[in-house]
C-alpha positions as CSV (number, residue, x, y, z in Angstrom):
1,M,11.8,14.6,-2.4
2,H,12.1,10.9,-3.3
3,D,13.8,9.5,-0.3
4,Y,14.1,6.0,1.1
5,P,13.4,4.5,4.5
6,Q,16.1,4.0,7.0
7,R,18.3,0.9,7.2
8,P,16.4,-2.1,8.6
9,Q,16.4,-2.7,12.3
10,P,14.8,-5.4,14.5
11,D,11.1,-5.0,14.5
12,G,9.8,-2.3,16.7
13,Q,13.1,-0.4,16.9
14,E,13.9,2.9,15.2
15,P,17.2,4.0,13.5
16,S,19.5,6.2,15.5
17,D,19.6,9.9,14.8
18,G,21.7,10.7,11.8
19,Q,21.7,7.2,10.4
20,E,22.2,7.1,6.7
21,P,19.4,5.8,4.4
22,Y,20.0,2.2,3.4
23,E,19.6,3.2,-0.2
24,P,20.5,6.8,-1.1
25,A,18.3,8.7,-3.6
26,R,21.2,8.7,-6.0
27,R,22.9,5.3,-5.8
28,P,26.7,5.3,-6.2
29,P,27.8,3.6,-9.5
30,G,28.6,-0.1,-9.1
31,R,26.8,-0.5,-5.7
32,S,23.8,-2.6,-6.5
33,R,20.7,-3.0,-4.3
34,R,21.5,-6.7,-3.9
35,A,25.0,-5.9,-2.7
36,M,23.7,-3.4,-0.2
37,W,21.2,-5.8,1.2
38,I,23.9,-8.5,1.5
39,S,26.1,-6.1,3.4
40,A,23.2,-5.3,5.8
41,G,22.7,-9.0,6.3
42,V,26.4,-9.5,7.2
43,V,26.2,-6.6,9.7
44,C,23.2,-8.2,11.3
45,A,25.0,-11.6,11.4
46,L,28.0,-10.2,13.2
47,A,25.8,-8.3,15.7
48,L,23.6,-11.3,16.5
49,G,26.3,-14.0,16.7
50,G,26.1,-17.6,15.4
51,S,23.0,-18.9,17.1
52,G,21.3,-15.6,17.0
53,F,21.8,-15.3,13.3
54,A,20.5,-18.8,12.8
55,A,17.3,-17.9,14.6
56,W,17.0,-14.6,12.7
57,K,17.6,-16.4,9.4
58,Y,15.1,-19.1,9.9
59,E,12.4,-16.9,11.5
60,W,12.5,-14.3,8.7
61,F,13.4,-16.4,5.7
62,S,12.3,-19.9,6.2
63,G,10.1,-20.9,3.3
64,N,11.1,-18.0,1.1
65,G,10.6,-18.8,-2.5
66,E,8.0,-21.4,-1.8
67,T,4.5,-21.2,-3.4
68,V,1.9,-19.9,-1.0
69,S,-1.9,-19.2,-1.2
70,F,-4.3,-17.1,0.7
71,G,-7.8,-17.8,2.0
72,K,-7.0,-21.5,2.6
73,N,-9.8,-22.0,5.1
74,R,-12.7,-20.9,2.9
75,P,-15.4,-23.6,2.9
76,P,-16.2,-25.5,-0.3
77,A,-18.6,-23.9,-2.7
78,A,-21.3,-26.5,-2.1
79,K,-21.5,-25.4,1.6
80,R,-21.6,-21.7,0.9
81,Q,-25.0,-21.6,-0.8
82,E,-23.9,-19.1,-3.3
83,T,-26.1,-17.8,-6.1
84,P,-24.6,-16.9,-9.5
85,A,-23.8,-13.3,-10.1
86,P,-24.3,-11.6,-13.5
87,A,-21.4,-12.1,-15.9
88,A,-18.9,-9.3,-15.7
89,A,-17.2,-7.5,-18.6
90,S,-14.3,-9.3,-20.3
91,G,-11.2,-9.2,-18.1
92,E,-13.2,-8.4,-14.9
93,P,-13.8,-10.8,-12.0
94,S,-17.2,-12.4,-12.2
95,P,-17.5,-14.4,-9.0
96,A,-20.6,-15.9,-7.4
97,A,-22.1,-13.5,-5.0
98,P,-22.2,-14.8,-1.4
99,T,-25.2,-14.6,0.8
100,G,-25.3,-11.7,3.2
101,D,-23.6,-8.4,2.4
102,P,-24.2,-7.6,-1.3
103,D,-21.0,-5.5,-1.2
104,V,-18.8,-8.6,-0.8
105,L,-17.0,-9.7,-3.9
106,M,-15.5,-13.2,-3.9
107,P,-12.3,-13.8,-6.0
108,A,-12.8,-15.6,-9.3
109,G,-9.3,-15.3,-10.8
110,P,-7.2,-15.4,-12.8
111,K,-5.3,-16.7,-9.8
112,A,-1.8,-15.4,-9.3
113,A,1.2,-17.5,-8.5
114,F,2.5,-16.2,-5.2
115,K,6.0,-16.9,-3.8
116,Q,6.9,-16.2,-0.2
117,T,9.4,-13.3,0.4
118,A,9.1,-13.0,4.2
119,K,7.3,-14.6,7.2
120,L,6.2,-12.5,10.2
121,D,6.2,-13.7,13.8
122,D,2.5,-14.4,13.8
123,G,2.9,-16.8,10.8
124,T,1.5,-14.5,8.2
125,I,3.2,-14.2,4.9
126,I,4.4,-11.5,2.5
127,A,4.4,-12.9,-1.0
128,K,5.3,-11.7,-4.4
129,T,3.9,-12.3,-7.9
130,R,4.4,-10.9,-11.4
131,L,1.5,-9.0,-12.9
132,A,1.0,-8.2,-16.6
133,G,-1.4,-5.3,-16.4
134,A,-4.2,-5.9,-18.9
135,K,-5.3,-2.3,-19.1
136,S,-1.9,-0.4,-18.7
137,G,0.2,-2.9,-20.7
138,F,2.8,-2.6,-18.0
139,E,4.3,-5.7,-16.3
140,G,5.8,-5.5,-12.8
141,D,6.1,-7.1,-9.4
142,V,3.5,-6.9,-6.7
143,W,3.8,-7.9,-3.1
144,V,0.8,-8.8,-0.9
145,W,0.2,-9.5,2.8
146,A,-3.0,-10.7,4.4
147,P,-3.7,-10.6,8.1
148,K,-4.4,-13.7,10.2
149,E,-8.1,-12.9,10.2
150,Y,-8.2,-13.5,6.5
151,D,-7.7,-17.3,7.0
152,D,-10.0,-17.4,10.1
153,P,-13.0,-19.6,9.1
154,K,-15.5,-17.2,10.7
155,Y,-14.5,-14.6,8.1
156,A,-14.6,-17.0,5.2
157,E,-17.6,-15.2,3.7
158,S,-16.5,-11.7,4.5
159,A,-14.6,-9.2,2.4
160,F,-11.6,-7.3,3.8
161,P,-10.5,-3.7,3.3
162,V,-7.5,-3.1,1.0
163,L,-4.6,-0.7,1.7
164,I,-2.5,-0.1,-1.4
165,A,1.0,0.8,0.0
166,L,3.2,2.9,-2.2
167,P,6.9,3.6,-1.6
168,G,9.0,6.7,-2.2
169,G,12.4,6.7,-3.8
170,N,12.8,5.0,-7.2
171,G,9.8,2.8,-6.4
172,Y,11.4,0.2,-8.7
173,P,12.3,-2.6,-9.0
174,G,11.0,-3.1,-5.4
175,N,8.6,-1.7,-2.9
176,Y,10.2,-1.2,0.5
177,W,6.9,-1.6,2.3
178,S,7.3,-5.4,1.6
179,D,10.3,-5.4,3.9
180,R,9.0,-6.8,7.2
181,S,11.7,-4.9,9.1
182,L,9.9,-1.6,8.5
183,G,7.0,-2.9,10.6
184,L,4.0,-1.9,8.6
185,Q,2.3,-5.3,8.7
186,K,3.2,-5.8,12.3
187,A,1.7,-2.4,13.2
188,I,-1.6,-3.5,11.6
189,S,-1.6,-6.9,13.3
190,E,-0.9,-5.3,16.7
191,G,-3.6,-2.6,16.0
192,V,-6.1,-5.3,15.3
193,K,-5.4,-7.0,18.6
194,A,-5.7,-3.6,20.4
195,G,-8.9,-2.7,18.5
196,T,-7.3,0.3,16.8
197,S,-6.9,-1.0,13.3
198,L,-8.9,-3.0,10.8
199,P,-7.3,-6.2,9.4
200,F,-6.2,-4.7,6.1
201,I,-5.0,-6.7,3.0
202,V,-1.9,-4.8,2.1
203,V,-1.0,-4.7,-1.6
204,M,2.5,-3.3,-2.5
205,P,3.1,-2.8,-6.3
206,V,6.1,-1.2,-7.9
207,L,5.5,2.6,-8.3
208,N,7.5,3.3,-11.4
209,P,8.5,1.3,-14.5
210,D,12.2,2.0,-14.2
211,A,14.7,3.6,-11.8
212,K,15.6,6.5,-14.1
213,Y,12.5,8.6,-14.0
214,Y,9.6,9.4,-11.7
215,Y,6.2,9.1,-13.3
216,D,3.9,10.8,-10.8
217,G,1.6,7.7,-10.8
218,S,0.2,9.0,-14.1
219,D,-0.3,8.2,-17.7
220,I,2.2,10.5,-19.2
221,P,1.9,10.6,-23.0
222,G,4.3,8.3,-24.7
223,R,5.3,6.6,-21.4
224,A,4.2,3.5,-19.4
225,K,0.7,4.0,-18.1
226,M,1.5,4.0,-14.4
227,G,-1.8,5.8,-13.5
228,T,-3.8,3.0,-15.1
229,W,-1.4,0.4,-13.5
230,L,-2.1,1.7,-10.0
231,S,-5.7,2.7,-10.3
232,E,-7.1,-0.2,-12.4
233,D,-4.7,-3.1,-12.9
234,I,-3.7,-3.3,-9.2
235,P,-7.4,-3.2,-7.9
236,D,-8.4,-5.7,-10.6
237,F,-5.6,-8.1,-9.6
238,T,-6.6,-7.7,-5.9
239,R,-10.3,-8.4,-6.6
240,A,-9.3,-11.5,-8.7
241,N,-7.3,-13.0,-5.8
242,F,-8.9,-11.8,-2.5
243,R,-12.3,-11.3,-0.9
244,T,-12.8,-7.5,-1.3
245,Y,-15.6,-5.0,-1.2
246,K,-17.2,-3.8,-4.4
247,S,-17.7,-0.3,-3.1
248,R,-15.0,2.3,-2.5
249,D,-15.7,1.9,1.2
250,G,-13.1,-0.9,1.3
251,W,-10.3,0.8,-0.7
252,A,-7.6,3.2,0.3
253,F,-3.9,4.1,-0.3
254,M,-1.0,4.8,2.0
255,G,2.4,6.0,0.9
256,S,5.5,8.0,1.8
257,S,7.3,10.7,0.0
258,S,6.6,10.3,-3.8
259,G,4.2,7.4,-3.0
260,A,2.2,9.7,-0.7
261,F,1.7,12.1,-3.6
262,V,0.6,9.3,-5.9
263,G,-1.9,7.9,-3.3
264,M,-3.4,11.4,-2.7
265,K,-3.5,12.2,-6.4
266,L,-5.3,8.9,-7.3
267,L,-7.8,9.4,-4.5
268,L,-8.7,12.9,-5.7
269,Q,-8.8,11.7,-9.3
270,Y,-11.0,8.6,-8.7
271,P,-13.2,9.3,-5.6
272,D,-15.7,6.8,-6.9
273,R,-13.1,4.0,-6.5
274,F,-11.1,5.0,-3.4
275,K,-12.1,6.6,-0.2
276,A,-9.0,7.5,1.9
277,V,-5.2,7.9,2.0
278,I,-2.5,8.2,4.6
279,A,0.0,10.5,2.9
280,S,3.3,10.8,4.7
281,G,5.8,13.5,3.9
282,G,4.8,13.8,0.2
283,E,4.8,16.4,-2.5
284,L,1.6,18.2,-3.4
285,V,2.1,18.9,-7.1
286,P,3.3,16.8,-10.0
287,D,7.1,17.3,-10.7
288,S,8.2,14.6,-13.2
289,P,10.5,16.0,-15.9
290,L,8.5,13.8,-18.3
291,W,5.6,16.2,-18.3
292,K,7.5,18.6,-20.5
293,G,5.3,19.5,-23.5
294,H,2.2,18.0,-21.8
295,Q,0.9,20.8,-19.7
296,A,-2.8,19.9,-20.1
297,E,-2.2,16.3,-19.1
298,M,-0.1,17.4,-16.1
299,D,-2.9,19.7,-14.9
300,A,-5.2,16.8,-15.1
301,N,-3.0,15.0,-12.6
302,N,-2.5,18.0,-10.2
303,P,-4.0,17.4,-6.8
304,E,-4.7,21.1,-6.4
305,K,-6.8,21.2,-9.5
306,L,-8.4,17.8,-8.7
307,A,-9.3,18.9,-5.2
308,G,-10.8,22.1,-6.6
309,K,-12.9,20.3,-9.1
310,L,-14.2,17.9,-6.4
311,I,-15.1,20.8,-4.2
312,D,-16.8,22.7,-7.1
313,T,-18.9,19.6,-8.1
314,N,-19.6,18.6,-4.5
315,G,-18.2,15.1,-5.4
316,P,-18.0,12.1,-3.1
317,E,-16.3,12.7,0.3
318,V,-12.7,11.7,0.4
319,Y,-10.4,11.5,3.4
320,I,-6.8,12.6,3.5
321,N,-4.6,12.1,6.5
322,F,-1.2,13.8,6.2
323,Q,1.7,12.7,8.3
324,I,4.8,14.7,8.7
325,G,7.7,14.5,11.1
326,T,8.5,17.5,13.2
327,R,12.2,17.2,12.1
328,E,11.4,17.4,8.4
329,S,10.4,20.3,6.2
330,G,7.1,20.6,4.3
331,K,4.6,21.4,7.1
332,P,3.9,25.0,5.9
333,A,3.1,23.9,2.3
334,M,1.0,21.0,3.7
335,T,-0.9,23.4,6.0
336,R,-1.6,25.8,3.1
337,F,-2.9,23.0,1.0
338,K,-5.2,21.9,3.8
339,D,-6.4,25.5,4.4
340,T,-7.1,26.0,0.7
341,Y,-8.6,22.6,-0.3
342,G,-9.7,21.0,3.0
343,K,-13.3,21.9,2.6
344,G,-16.6,20.5,1.4
345,P,-16.2,16.9,0.3
346,V,-12.4,17.0,0.8
347,K,-11.7,16.1,4.4
348,M,-8.1,16.6,5.6
349,T,-6.2,16.2,8.8
350,I,-2.5,16.6,9.6
351,R,-0.7,14.4,12.1
352,D,2.6,15.6,13.5
353,I,5.1,12.8,14.3
354,Q,7.1,14.1,17.2
355,N,10.9,14.0,16.4
356,G,9.9,12.3,13.2
357,E,12.2,12.4,10.1
358,H,11.6,11.7,6.4
359,N,11.7,7.9,6.6
360,G,9.4,4.9,6.6
361,W,10.2,3.9,10.2
362,H,8.9,7.1,11.6
363,Y,5.8,7.1,9.3
364,V,4.9,3.6,10.6
365,R,5.3,5.0,14.1
366,G,2.8,7.7,13.2
367,M,0.4,5.1,11.9
368,R,0.7,3.2,15.2
369,E,0.1,6.5,17.1
370,G,-3.2,7.3,15.4
371,S,-3.3,7.2,11.6
372,L,-4.3,3.5,11.5
373,E,-7.1,4.2,13.8
374,W,-8.1,7.2,11.8
375,I,-8.3,5.3,8.5
376,S,-10.0,2.3,10.2
377,K,-12.9,4.5,11.2
378,V,-13.3,5.6,7.6
379,L,-13.3,2.2,5.9
380,K,-15.5,-0.8,6.1
381,A,-14.6,-3.6,8.5
382,P,-14.8,-7.3,7.7
383,K,-17.9,-9.0,9.2
384,P,-17.5,-12.4,11.0
385,A,-20.2,-15.0,10.5
386,T,-22.9,-15.1,13.1
387,T,-23.5,-18.3,15.0
388,G,-26.7,-19.8,16.3
């Protein structure tokens, strides 16, 4: 079940019932992703009319391709009264430790070159960079978004929780959560204003190394090390460029379909690094054809076996919030998984999305309706500076 979100709509709206996915699971020959997006843009242009299209164009795309940076309002080092931290291992960030919370990790590079890909109504930016994974050996694109609070001077010495957002479908060469029209970033921003969401940094890497196979977010023998890419290179990149927490209390996944499986699997596999996941409409066992001949390695990446091991060893508590639409299949299997493995340190909940289907629009709606608040209670919040 490697489906795609529905065709983009204006922020806050949902696709009509029966609407076709904007990119089918098996793309027709000769119909490129670029061509399909251009077609969607033409449709929007016709619908909005001349002046409306101009406003839409400039609001959404003004500044795209320009170099951007995050954390611009952080005070100079001389005013921060930092003390040097012990040198880190080669390839790891080794920033100065700020005063206050010892769990805060300041970025020390290497600094990535970010290019804007979209601008939200509140002025925040979605940007893209190219990352050569030092540990996986894989090179791919990564999109990032930081909330308005990240540039607020009163949070200049604070870390922020990180949400690694994983797509379904091919998961290559893009990540559909970086499309502002799906509303993920807007849902977080509005949740922050309403007091129901933490201001997450959202990191959106490619899920797979190509569009031919699905890799289960794992290091399949003889293939690109996508498990290492997602569990080590992406967190290392985030720590190098953003103010983050050292502990797992500031790290979580969210994903839909195949991305939900990967997020849940990595959480159960590395409970010392990550604490929670919002898993929407995903599979529960590895299913890549590339596992053929590698049963032991596949078992080592099976959430059922990983959850069982965590329960048997009474490992660190992890938190799994399943989301599933009432108009999609999969609820019985999800319930059986919860009944079997939702015990001891493995905490599970299932959120039904009323009239929800298997698409990103409805999963974001589920996050607005409660899943963002759920994960915000599990993770560590940024801490503003005290005055006086």
